C-alpha positions as a Python dict, from the first residue, in 0.01 Angstrom:
ca = {
    (1, 'M'): (0, 0, 0),
    (2, 'S'): (-341, 170, -8),
    (3, 'E'): (-552, 245, -315),
    (4, 'Q'): (-680, 591, -405),
    (5, 'T'): (-1054, 584, -472),
    (6, 'V'): (-1227, 894, -610),
    (7, 'I'): (-1605, 932, -601),
    (8, 'V'): (-1752, 1191, -837),
    (9, 'G'): (-2081, 1313, -692),
    (10, 'F'): (-2198, 1339, -334),
    (11, 'G'): (-2567, 1250, -332),
    (12, 'P'): (-2751, 982, -132),
    (13, 'V'): (-2595, 690, -323),
    (14, 'A'): (-2243, 829, -294),
    (15, 'A'): (-2303, 886, 79),
    (16, 'R'): (-2391, 520, 123),
    (17, 'L'): (-2075, 415, -64),
    (18, 'V'): (-1866, 640, 160),
    (19, 'D'): (-2027, 490, 473),
    (20, 'E'): (-1956, 138, 355),
    (21, 'L'): (-1594, 219, 263),
    (22, 'M'): (-1512, 385, 596),
    (23, 'P'): (-1384, 63, 765),
    (24, 'A'): (-1134, 25, 480),
    (25, 'V'): (-1039, 394, 511),
    (26, 'R'): (-978, 361, 886),
    (27, 'A'): (-776, 43, 830),
    (28, 'G'): (-553, 226, 580),
    (29, 'H'): (-650, 14, 279),
    (30, 'V'): (-834, 294, 95),
    (31, 'R'): (-758, 663, 55),
    (32, 'L'): (-1086, 830, -35),
    (33, 'T'): (-1166, 1155, -217),
    (34, 'V'): (-1525, 1273, -268),
    (35, 'V'): (-1607, 1555, -511),
    (36, 'G'): (-1947, 1725, -482),
    (37, 'E'): (-2055, 2027, -683),
    (38, 'E'): (-2300, 2149, -417),
    (39, 'A'): (-2174, 2339, -114),
    (40, 'E'): (-2358, 2095, 116),
    (41, 'A'): (-2265, 1735, 189),
    (42, 'A'): (-2505, 1460, 85),
    (43, 'Y'): (-2870, 1501, 181),
    (44, 'N'): (-3190, 1315, 98),
    (45, 'R'): (-3296, 1473, -228),
    (46, 'V'): (-3617, 1268, -239),
    (47, 'L'): (-3754, 1459, 59),
    (48, 'V'): (-3671, 1809, -69),
    (49, 'A'): (-4043, 1866, -127),
    (50, 'D'): (-4116, 1785, 238),
    (51, 'L'): (-3859, 2045, 336),
    (52, 'G'): (-4021, 2292, 99),
    (53, 'V'): (-4362, 2261, 265),
    (54, 'G'): (-4218, 2278, 617),
    (55, 'R'): (-4268, 1913, 717),
    (56, 'T'): (-3902, 1842, 789),
    (57, 'T'): (-3576, 2024, 845),
    (58, 'A'): (-3248, 2043, 655),
    (59, 'D'): (-3076, 1869, 947),
    (60, 'A'): (-3318, 1576, 918),
    (61, 'L'): (-3235, 1542, 547),
    (62, 'A'): (-2858, 1527, 605),
    (63, 'L'): (-2696, 1195, 511),
    (64, 'A'): (-2333, 1288, 571),
    (65, 'D'): (-2124, 1521, 786),
    (66, 'A'): (-1832, 1663, 590),
    (67, 'A'): (-1638, 1770, 900),
    (68, 'S'): (-1658, 1423, 1053),
    (69, 'L'): (-1546, 1263, 728),
    (70, 'V'): (-1247, 1496, 704),
    (71, 'T'): (-1154, 1412, 1064),
    (72, 'A'): (-1173, 1042, 968),
    (73, 'G'): (-928, 1098, 683),
    (74, 'V'): (-1157, 1149, 383),
    (75, 'D'): (-1064, 1422, 133),
    (76, 'V'): (-1398, 1603, 82),
    (77, 'R'): (-1416, 1861, -199),
    (78, 'L'): (-1748, 2050, -181),
    (79, 'G'): (-1862, 2324, -416),
    (80, 'T'): (-1626, 2182, -679),
    (81, 'R'): (-1701, 2042, -1023),
    (82, 'V'): (-1506, 1792, -1228),
    (83, 'R'): (-1390, 1947, -1555),
    (84, 'R'): (-1286, 1621, -1719),
    (85, 'V'): (-1143, 1277, -1656),
    (86, 'D'): (-800, 1190, -1797),
    (87, 'R'): (-815, 811, -1829),
    (88, 'A'): (-462, 781, -1967),
    (89, 'R'): (-309, 942, -1657),
    (90, 'Q'): (-587, 820, -1424),
    (91, 'Q'): (-659, 1172, -1307),
    (92, 'V'): (-972, 1373, -1228),
    (93, 'L'): (-924, 1738, -1330),
    (94, 'L'): (-1128, 1987, -1125),
    (95, 'T'): (-1257, 2332, -1214),
    (96, 'D'): (-1039, 2488, -943),
    (97, 'G'): (-731, 2383, -1141),
    (98, 'S'): (-632, 2091, -920),
    (99, 'A'): (-600, 1727, -1023),
    (100, 'V'): (-664, 1411, -821),
    (101, 'H'): (-508, 1075, -907),
    (102, 'Y'): (-724, 764, -887),
    (103, 'D'): (-667, 390, -876),
    (104, 'R'): (-1045, 339, -876),
    (105, 'L'): (-1295, 598, -999),
    (106, 'V'): (-1667, 581, -920),
    (107, 'F'): (-1923, 792, -1103),
    (108, 'A'): (-2215, 871, -872),
    (109, 'T'): (-2328, 1176, -1065),
    (110, 'G'): (-2699, 1096, -1040),
    (111, 'A'): (-2951, 1259, -1268),
    (112, 'R'): (-3058, 1610, -1360),
    (113, 'P'): (-3417, 1731, -1397),
    (114, 'V'): (-3566, 1737, -1744),
    (115, 'I'): (-3632, 2096, -1847),
    (116, 'P'): (-3913, 2104, -2104),
    (117, 'N'): (-3859, 2297, -2424),
    (118, 'L'): (-4096, 2582, -2353),
    (119, 'T'): (-4085, 2938, -2476),
    (120, 'G'): (-3935, 3144, -2197),
    (121, 'L'): (-3709, 2868, -2060),
    (122, 'N'): (-3347, 2799, -2147),
    (123, 'P'): (-3358, 2476, -2352),
    (124, 'D'): (-2997, 2373, -2275),
    (125, 'P'): (-3038, 2061, -2058),
    (126, 'T'): (-2682, 2067, -1920),
    (127, 'S'): (-2687, 2422, -1787),
    (128, 'P'): (-3045, 2546, -1754),
    (129, 'V'): (-3098, 2897, -1628),
    (130, 'L'): (-3450, 2914, -1492),
    (131, 'P'): (-3623, 3250, -1453),
    (132, 'R'): (-3732, 3373, -1113),
    (133, 'G'): (-4034, 3182, -990),
    (134, 'V'): (-3948, 2858, -1178),
    (135, 'I'): (-3783, 2567, -995),
    (136, 'A'): (-3717, 2199, -1057),
    (137, 'L'): (-3726, 2111, -685),
    (138, 'R'): (-3393, 1927, -677),
    (139, 'D'): (-3188, 2110, -415),
    (140, 'L'): (-3207, 2301, -88),
    (141, 'R'): (-3233, 2637, -265),
    (142, 'D'): (-3543, 2515, -450),
    (143, 'A'): (-3689, 2397, -121),
    (144, 'G'): (-3646, 2744, 25),
    (145, 'I'): (-3829, 2903, -268),
    (146, 'L'): (-4117, 2656, -237),
    (147, 'H'): (-4133, 2712, 138),
    (148, 'R'): (-4176, 3088, 96),
    (149, 'A'): (-4449, 3037, -162),
    (150, 'V'): (-4641, 2786, 51),
    (151, 'A'): (-4604, 2994, 368),
    (152, 'G'): (-4742, 3294, 182),
    (153, 'G'): (-5042, 3103, 44),
    (154, 'K'): (-4926, 3163, -311),
    (155, 'R'): (-5048, 2999, -632),
    (156, 'V'): (-4829, 2701, -721),
    (157, 'V'): (-4840, 2535, -1065),
    (158, 'V'): (-4689, 2186, -1087),
    (159, 'L'): (-4600, 2074, -1439),
    (160, 'G'): (-4593, 1694, -1453),
    (161, 'G'): (-4814, 1416, -1318),
    (162, 'G'): (-4550, 1185, -1171),
    (163, 'V'): (-4527, 1070, -809),
    (164, 'L'): (-4295, 1348, -689),
    (165, 'G'): (-4508, 1614, -856),
    (166, 'L'): (-4828, 1476, -704),
    (167, 'E'): (-4677, 1445, -357),
    (168, 'T'): (-4550, 1802, -379),
    (169, 'A'): (-4892, 1924, -493),
    (170, 'L'): (-5076, 1740, -215),
    (171, 'A'): (-4843, 1865, 57),
    (172, 'A'): (-4844, 2225, -70),
    (173, 'A'): (-5226, 2229, -97),
    (174, 'E'): (-5265, 2099, 257),
    (175, 'E'): (-5027, 2365, 388),
    (176, 'G'): (-5235, 2645, 237),
    (177, 'A'): (-5114, 2703, -120),
    (178, 'T'): (-5345, 2710, -421),
    (179, 'V'): (-5213, 2426, -637),
    (180, 'T'): (-5278, 2322, -997),
    (181, 'V'): (-5124, 2010, -1155),
    (182, 'V'): (-5082, 2024, -1533),
    (183, 'H'): (-5019, 1695, -1714),
    (184, 'N'): (-5053, 1522, -2051),
    (185, 'G'): (-5311, 1250, -2096),
    (186, 'P'): (-5649, 1199, -1933),
    (187, 'H'): (-5510, 1124, -1585),
    (188, 'P'): (-5186, 1155, -1385),
    (189, 'L'): (-4929, 873, -1372),
    (190, 'G'): (-5031, 797, -1729),
    (191, 'R'): (-4741, 557, -1793),
    (192, 'S'): (-4787, 360, -1474),
    (193, 'I'): (-5155, 331, -1391),
    (194, 'D'): (-5458, 199, -1579),
    (195, 'R'): (-5751, 416, -1691),
    (196, 'G'): (-5986, 327, -1405),
    (197, 'G'): (-5727, 373, -1133),
    (198, 'G'): (-5607, 696, -1291),
    (199, 'A'): (-5958, 840, -1299),
    (200, 'V'): (-6016, 759, -930),
    (201, 'L'): (-5671, 897, -844),
    (202, 'A'): (-5748, 1225, -1020),
    (203, 'A'): (-6082, 1253, -840),
    (204, 'N'): (-5911, 1194, -504),
    (205, 'L'): (-5654, 1462, -580),
    (206, 'R'): (-5936, 1708, -641),
    (207, 'R'): (-6098, 1608, -311),
    (208, 'C'): (-5767, 1693, -142),
    (209, 'G'): (-5779, 2044, -285),
    (210, 'V'): (-5551, 2000, -587),
    (211, 'R'): (-5678, 2140, -913),
    (212, 'M'): (-5615, 1913, -1212),
    (213, 'A'): (-5553, 2022, -1572),
    (214, 'G'): (-5537, 1705, -1780),
    (215, 'N'): (-5485, 1653, -2154),
    (216, 'A'): (-5288, 1977, -2147),
    (217, 'R'): (-4983, 2051, -2361),
    (218, 'S'): (-4767, 2335, -2235),
    (219, 'T'): (-4608, 2570, -2487),
    (220, 'G'): (-4447, 2850, -2291),
    (221, 'V'): (-4392, 3047, -1975),
    (222, 'E'): (-4516, 3403, -1931),
    (223, 'H'): (-4320, 3651, -1718),
    (224, 'H'): (-4410, 3962, -1523),
    (225, 'A'): (-4306, 4271, -1715),
    (226, 'A'): (-4182, 4441, -1398),
    (227, 'D'): (-3943, 4185, -1252),
    (228, 'G'): (-3927, 3898, -1505),
    (229, 'G'): (-4075, 3649, -1262),
    (230, 'F'): (-4313, 3367, -1354),
    (231, 'S'): (-4674, 3473, -1403),
    (232, 'A'): (-4846, 3201, -1609),
    (233, 'L'): (-4804, 2869, -1788),
    (234, 'L'): (-4924, 2891, -2148),
    (235, 'L'): (-5111, 2598, -2306),
    (236, 'S'): (-5152, 2488, -2667),
    (237, 'D'): (-5524, 2566, -2674),
    (238, 'G'): (-5449, 2933, -2612),
    (239, 'S'): (-5539, 2927, -2242),
    (240, 'A'): (-5309, 3007, -1952),
    (241, 'I'): (-5280, 2895, -1591),
    (242, 'D'): (-5182, 3186, -1369),
    (243, 'G'): (-4948, 3132, -1078),
    (244, 'D'): (-4672, 3269, -858),
    (245, 'L'): (-4443, 2965, -871),
    (246, 'L'): (-4390, 2699, -1137),
    (247, 'V'): (-4255, 2363, -1019),
    (248, 'L'): (-4112, 2153, -1303),
    (249, 'S'): (-4165, 1784, -1231),
    (250, 'C'): (-4104, 1638, -1575),
    (251, 'G'): (-3873, 1352, -1485),
    (252, 'V'): (-3495, 1322, -1472),
    (253, 'R'): (-3216, 1226, -1709),
    (254, 'P'): (-2892, 1048, -1606),
    (255, 'R'): (-2584, 1268, -1596),
    (256, 'T'): (-2344, 1103, -1838),
    (257, 'E'): (-2154, 1396, -1990),
    (258, 'L'): (-1831, 1338, -1794),
    (259, 'A'): (-1826, 969, -1878),
    (260, 'H'): (-1910, 1037, -2242),
    (261, 'G'): (-1640, 1305, -2257),
    (262, 'C'): (-1368, 1061, -2154),
    (263, 'G'): (-1475, 797, -2403),
    (264, 'L'): (-1679, 558, -2190),
    (265, 'S'): (-1980, 378, -2332),
    (266, 'T'): (-2307, 557, -2260),
    (267, 'G'): (-2666, 479, -2345),
    (268, 'I'): (-2947, 606, -2131),
    (269, 'G'): (-2687, 607, -1852),
    (270, 'I'): (-2321, 514, -1811),
    (271, 'V'): (-2309, 155, -1935),
    (272, 'V'): (-2164, -88, -1680),
    (273, 'D'): (-2155, -465, -1642),
    (274, 'H'): (-2299, -672, -1358),
    (275, 'R'): (-2001, -577, -1143),
    (276, 'L'): (-2076, -210, -1207),
    (277, 'R'): (-1757, -171, -1412),
    (278, 'A'): (-1752, 55, -1717),
    (279, 'H'): (-1712, -141, -2039),
    (280, 'H'): (-1346, -211, -2123),
    (281, 'E'): (-1230, -3, -1824),
    (282, 'P'): (-1163, -206, -1506),
    (283, 'H'): (-1068, 99, -1300),
    (284, 'I'): (-1394, 292, -1345),
    (285, 'F'): (-1739, 218, -1200),
    (286, 'A'): (-2082, 382, -1192),
    (287, 'I'): (-2368, 351, -943),
    (288, 'G'): (-2710, 501, -884),
    (289, 'D'): (-2918, 707, -1123),
    (290, 'C'): (-2630, 754, -1369),
    (291, 'A'): (-2558, 380, -1407),
    (292, 'E'): (-2714, 161, -1674),
    (293, 'V'): (-2643, -205, -1603),
    (294, 'H'): (-2607, -373, -1942),
    (295, 'C'): (-2320, -614, -1989),
    (296, 'P'): (-2134, -662, -2321),
    (297, 'D'): (-2269, -1016, -2365),
    (298, 'P'): (-2548, -991, -2629),
    (299, 'T'): (-2693, -1326, -2513),
    (300, 'C'): (-2736, -1222, -2149),
    (301, 'A'): (-3100, -1285, -2060),
    (302, 'Q'): (-3078, -1053, -1762),
    (303, 'C'): (-2979, -762, -1986),
    (304, 'S'): (-3233, -827, -2260),
    (305, 'D'): (-3504, -640, -2070),
    (306, 'A'): (-3278, -368, -1927),
    (307, 'L'): (-3443, -27, -1950),
    (308, 'G'): (-3172, 195, -1805),
    (309, 'P'): (-3125, 323, -1449),
    (310, 'P'): (-3416, 245, -1215),
    (311, 'G'): (-3443, 603, -1091),
    (312, 'L'): (-3501, 492, -731),
    (313, 'V'): (-3274, 536, -430),
    (314, 'G'): (-3312, 178, -301),
    (315, 'P'): (-3139, 7, -596),
    (316, 'G'): (-2863, 268, -583),
    (317, 'W'): (-2800, 195, -216),
    (318, 'R'): (-2778, -177, -285),
    (319, 'Q'): (-2527, -107, -562),
    (320, 'A'): (-2323, 107, -323),
    (321, 'E'): (-2313, -166, -59),
    (322, 'W'): (-2207, -431, -311),
    (323, 'L'): (-1943, -209, -471),
    (324, 'A'): (-1794, -114, -134),
    (325, 'E'): (-1731, -482, -56),
    (326, 'Y'): (-1582, -536, -401),
    (327, 'L'): (-1353, -230, -381),
    (328, 'T'): (-1244, -318, -28),
    (329, 'L'): (-1134, -666, -135),
    (330, 'L'): (-942, -519, -429),
    (331, 'A'): (-771, -265, -204),
    (332, 'Q'): (-671, -542, 36),
    (333, 'G'): (-510, -734, -247),
    (334, 'H'): (-777, -1004, -257),
    (335, 'A'): (-856, -982, -628),
    (336, 'E'): (-960, -1346, -653),
    (337, 'Q'): (-1207, -1308, -365),
    (338, 'A'): (-1342, -990, -523),
    (339, 'E'): (-1405, -1165, -853),
    (340, 'A'): (-1566, -1454, -667),
    (341, 'L'): (-1832, -1228, -515),
    (342, 'P'): (-2180, -1313, -646),
    (343, 'E'): (-2290, -1058, -900),
    (344, 'L'): (-2538, -800, -786),
    (345, 'P'): (-2883, -954, -845),
    (346, 'A'): (-3112, -789, -1095),
    (347, 'E'): (-3362, -545, -949),
    (348, 'Q'): (-3726, -648, -961),
    (349, 'P'): (-3978, -406, -1114),
    (350, 'G'): (-4044, -134, -861),
    (351, 'V'): (-4363, -55, -674),
    (352, 'I'): (-4491, 302, -707),
    (353, 'V'): (-4636, 421, -378),
    (354, 'L'): (-4810, 751, -319),
    (355, 'K'): (-4871, 829, 47),
    (356, 'A'): (-5009, 1159, 164),
    (357, 'R'): (-5255, 1274, 427),
    (358, 'G'): (-5592, 1161, 298),
    (359, 'M'): (-5440, 977, 0),
    (360, 'N'): (-5303, 625, -49),
    (361, 'M'): (-5206, 452, -372),
    (362, 'A'): (-4990, 159, -481),
    (363, 'V'): (-4918, 60, -842),
    (364, 'A'): (-4691, -215, -979),
    (365, 'G'): (-4630, -435, -1280),
    (366, 'N'): (-4860, -492, -1575),
    (367, 'N'): (-5193, -332, -1491),
    (368, 'A'): (-5299, -206, -1835),
    (369, 'V'): (-5496, -523, -1918),
    (370, 'E'): (-5872, -476, -1902),
    (371, 'P'): (-6104, -753, -1774),
    (372, 'W'): (-6289, -785, -2105),
    (373, 'D'): (-5988, -759, -2337),
    (374, 'E'): (-6002, -1108, -2489),
    (375, 'E'): (-5699, -1059, -2713),
    (376, 'L'): (-5469, -982, -2419),
    (377, 'L'): (-5627, -1232, -2183),
    (378, 'T'): (-5567, -1521, -2422),
    (379, 'A'): (-5229, -1403, -2553),
    (380, 'G'): (-5029, -1647, -2341),
    (381, 'S'): (-5221, -1961, -2431),
    (382, 'G'): (-5030, -2028, -2754),
    (383, 'N'): (-4685, -2040, -2595),
    (384, 'G'): (-4759, -2268, -2305),
    (385, 'R'): (-4803, -1989, -2050),
    (386, 'A'): (-5119, -1955, -1848),
    (387, 'R'): (-5342, -1668, -1951),
    (388, 'L'): (-5389, -1353, -1749),
    (389, 'H'): (-5680, -1305, -1513),
    (390, 'V'): (-5805, -967, -1401),
    (391, 'A'): (-6005, -895, -1086),
    (392, 'Q'): (-6131, -537, -1065),
    (393, 'W'): (-6338, -344, -812),
    (394, 'A'): (-6432, 23, -820),
    (395, 'D'): (-6612, 259, -586),
    (396, 'P'): (-6548, 599, -749),
    (397, 'E'): (-6794, 783, -525),
    (398, 'H'): (-6577, 705, -222),
    (399, 'G'): (-6244, 725, -406),
    (400, 'R'): (-6159, 354, -391),
    (401, 'Y'): (-6033, 124, -664),
    (402, 'V'): (-5850, -211, -678),
    (403, 'K'): (-5723, -412, -974),
    (404, 'M'): (-5530, -740, -960),
    (405, 'T'): (-5371, -893, -1270),
    (406, 'T'): (-5262, -1252, -1208),
    (407, 'R'): (-5115, -1547, -1394),
    (408, 'D'): (-5149, -1889, -1227),
    (409, 'G'): (-5273, -1704, -919),
    (410, 'V'): (-4956, -1493, -885),
    (411, 'L'): (-4973, -1115, -914),
    (412, 'E'): (-4818, -965, -1225),
    (413, 'G'): (-4973, -624, -1175),
    (414, 'L'): (-5176, -429, -922),
    (415, 'V'): (-5349, -98, -863),
    (416, 'A'): (-5491, 4, -526),
    (417, 'V'): (-5626, 354, -466),
    (418, 'G'): (-5784, 459, -137),
    (419, 'M'): (-5746, 109, 9),
    (420, 'P'): (-5438, 124, 235),
    (421, 'R'): (-5464, -217, 401),
    (422, 'T'): (-5545, -395, 76),
    (423, 'A'): (-5257, -210, -90),
    (424, 'A'): (-5011, -318, 180),
    (425, 'E'): (-5117, -682, 148),
    (426, 'L'): (-5103, -677, -233),
    (427, 'V'): (-4759, -516, -238),
    (428, 'G'): (-4631, -784, 0),
    (429, 'L'): (-4776, -1062, -215),
    (430, 'Y'): (-4634, -903, -530),
    (431, 'E'): (-4283, -868, -389),
    (432, 'R'): (-4282, -1225, -254),
    (433, 'G'): (-4430, -1374, -572),
    (434, 'A'): (-4694, -1541, -355),
    (435, 'E'): (-5030, -1667, -475),
    (436, 'L'): (-5345, -1471, -406),
    (437, 'P'): (-5637, -1634, -228),
    (438, 'A'): (-5881, -1798, -466),
    (439, 'D'): (-6152, -1560, -343),
    (440, 'R'): (-6002, -1220, -433),
    (441, 'S'): (-6275, -1039, -237),
    (442, 'L'): (-6103, -1146, 86),
    (443, 'L'): (-5837, -886, 14),
    (444, 'L'): (-6095, -610, -26),
    (445, 'R'): (-6232, -686, 321),
    (446, 'L'): (-5903, -576, 477),
    (447, 'D'): (-6031, -220, 443),
    (448, 'G'): (-6379, -308, 567),
    (449, 'P'): (-6542, -157, 876),
    (450, 'D'): (-6509, -483, 1070),
    (451, 'Q'): (-6129, -465, 1076),
    (452, 'L'): (-5958, -368, 1400),
    (453, 'P'): (-5789, -25, 1407),
    (454, 'G'): (-5442, -178, 1431),
    (455, 'S'): (-5488, -433, 1158),
    (456, 'G'): (-5340, -206, 892),
    (457, 'S'): (-4999, -188, 1058),
    (458, 'A'): (-4685, -301, 885),
    (459, 'D'): (-4611, -672, 876),
    (460, 'P'): (-4329, -736, 1126),
    (461, 'N'): (-4201, -1023, 913),
    (462, 'G'): (-4212, -832, 584),
    (463, 'T'): (-4011, -548, 436),
    (464, 'V'): (-4123, -215, 580),
    (465, 'C'): (-3867, 13, 415),
    (466, 'R'): (-3817, -99, 57),
    (467, 'C'): (-3555, 169, -11),
    (468, 'A'): (-3316, 47, 259),
    (469, 'G'): (-3441, -312, 270),
    (470, 'V'): (-3532, -305, 640),
    (471, 'N'): (-3795, -544, 776),
    (472, 'G'): (-4033, -500, 1065),
    (473, 'T'): (-3834, -729, 1293),
    (474, 'S'): (-3531, -499, 1275),
    (475, 'I'): (-3747, -195, 1348),
    (476, 'Q'): (-3911, -367, 1645),
    (477, 'A'): (-3567, -458, 1780),
    (478, 'A'): (-3457, -94, 1752),
    (479, 'V'): (-3770, 21, 1935),
    (480, 'A'): (-3711, -238, 2207),
    (481, 'D'): (-3357, -98, 2243),
    (482, 'G'): (-3496, 249, 2316),
    (483, 'C'): (-3580, 416, 1984),
    (484, 'A'): (-3907, 602, 2038),
    (485, 'T'): (-3937, 820, 1726),
    (486, 'V'): (-3918, 768, 1351),
    (487, 'T'): (-3597, 974, 1345),
    (488, 'E'): (-3434, 756, 1609),
    (489, 'V'): (-3538, 437, 1429),
    (490, 'S'): (-3399, 579, 1104),
    (491, 'K'): (-3062, 651, 1263),
    (492, 'A'): (-3045, 303, 1412),
    (493, 'T'): (-3166, 100, 1113),
    (494, 'R'): (-3163, 334, 806),
    (495, 'A'): (-3535, 262, 766),
    (496, 'G'): (-3722, 569, 641),
    (497, 'T'): (-3413, 744, 504),
    (498, 'G'): (-3520, 702, 140),
    (499, 'C'): (-3850, 816, -6),
    (500, 'G'): (-4017, 849, 334),
    (501, 'G'): (-4321, 646, 227),
    (502, 'C'): (-4275, 403, 518),
    (503, 'H'): (-4279, 665, 796),
    (504, 'D'): (-4639, 586, 891),
    (505, 'D'): (-4560, 214, 904),
    (506, 'I'): (-4257, 276, 1127),
    (507, 'R'): (-4467, 499, 1351),
    (508, 'G'): (-4731, 225, 1370),
    (509, 'L'): (-4475, -32, 1489),
    (510, 'I'): (-4350, 213, 1752),
    (511, 'E'): (-4703, 278, 1874),
    (512, 'E'): (-4777, -95, 1889),
    (513, 'H'): (-4470, -151, 2104),
    (514, 'F'): (-4560, 122, 2352),
    (515, 'A'): (-4921, 6, 2364),
    (516, 'V'): (-4798, -339, 2472),
    (517, 'V'): (-4537, -233, 2726),
    (518, 'G'): (-4744, 56, 2858),
    (519, 'L'): (-4482, 327, 2824),
    (520, 'P'): (-4564, 694, 2753),
    (521, 'Q'): (-4556, 810, 2391),
    (522, 'E'): (-4474, 1179, 2432),
    (523, 'R'): (-4190, 1159, 2180),
    (524, 'L'): (-4382, 990, 1897),
}
């Protein structure tokens, strides 16, 4: 007797869950239905901006093949939305009038872009209708609009100073567009980076050809009288930034309306326990950007610091892999083994990485503490904890900045701008919880002129792709087995299929291999 599993949503996280459930589907333990509201099967939404500037193709973004899944026995419903979930009858009701029964239901609805409340934009967050020339850069249609603007050398205005907005701005500027980034606060990444690092980052963005409009509050969008298309972004001081395309990069918000509509607990996201089960509903689960892991136990230390969905693809993929094992055991009738599975470990605070041609930045943890802030530096002494130490180095003229916040020699926060080798080493130390050398200046020398050209390559023993959790050893093994391009390595190992920030590191490991064995590198 097989179980009917229905997945609502067909993004990158849902695609990983489908992949992991396929052995159970082929064995007849699971009957699988996937409902996606887009006409296309799952693709890498994180790299939509790269598609928009012409640096990749739609085929390279694809994460699933609907025809192959159908051949394998999966019921794939594309271009279809779920109208509501009937928990009493365990049915998913679709907008085409059909209904699908479920034994297990998984919400993988992801998140939707935040549409700012500006004059000239539809303020309804659930069904925004953006005027011509305004995009949120979330789907393939948006990528096509950006591509035409960049190819035509148009003026692009990016509203928002987050990582995706900055990466889009950098790529579009390099490909020939005139780009202006508009953001609140004195510098971009205001919630993640300290004042010194933010100032150096903003200066580096200007060096790369991106115009910066900081401390700016947007109030409205101006349209062309002739065709209604975007013509300018209006600011609170009465000024305006003219443009041909407005890219909204103002963050995302978990999609919880379906879960809320059927009576499930929702907070920032769909509230689930450490086994990704909806509260008081053992048949329903949520993963990815829509899932907020917060168990019902008020004394749970792990949940006390929960801040909602992580908003990164890597944690969602790890949830999908864990849930697939859990659902497979349930479908096989091994309920006791399923309940005996170790709970999914809590995600560590993420590392924000910005990689672009001519730009490198890594930010993590608590980096707001200033070296001379005595109140913060001594705050831990009264409760038995060691106090914080801050090591800081700045070279604004050359666009370089490093800050290390440590407690007992272990990194609790870091900022590295324009120092790629130092950044790579600090990120590795941060993720391993390892102690820094007593002489912090040793880390700065990694980017010195006396370092060998290859010394900035990825550490073969460390994690290269944080999204997919792939280390350098696995990538080297794939290269030794014949993979000679980043695309081939990605297909073999899944490395590089997330945010794409590790592509240069993968390419470096490939080049190192061919340099040793003496093979040609025409395909790199």
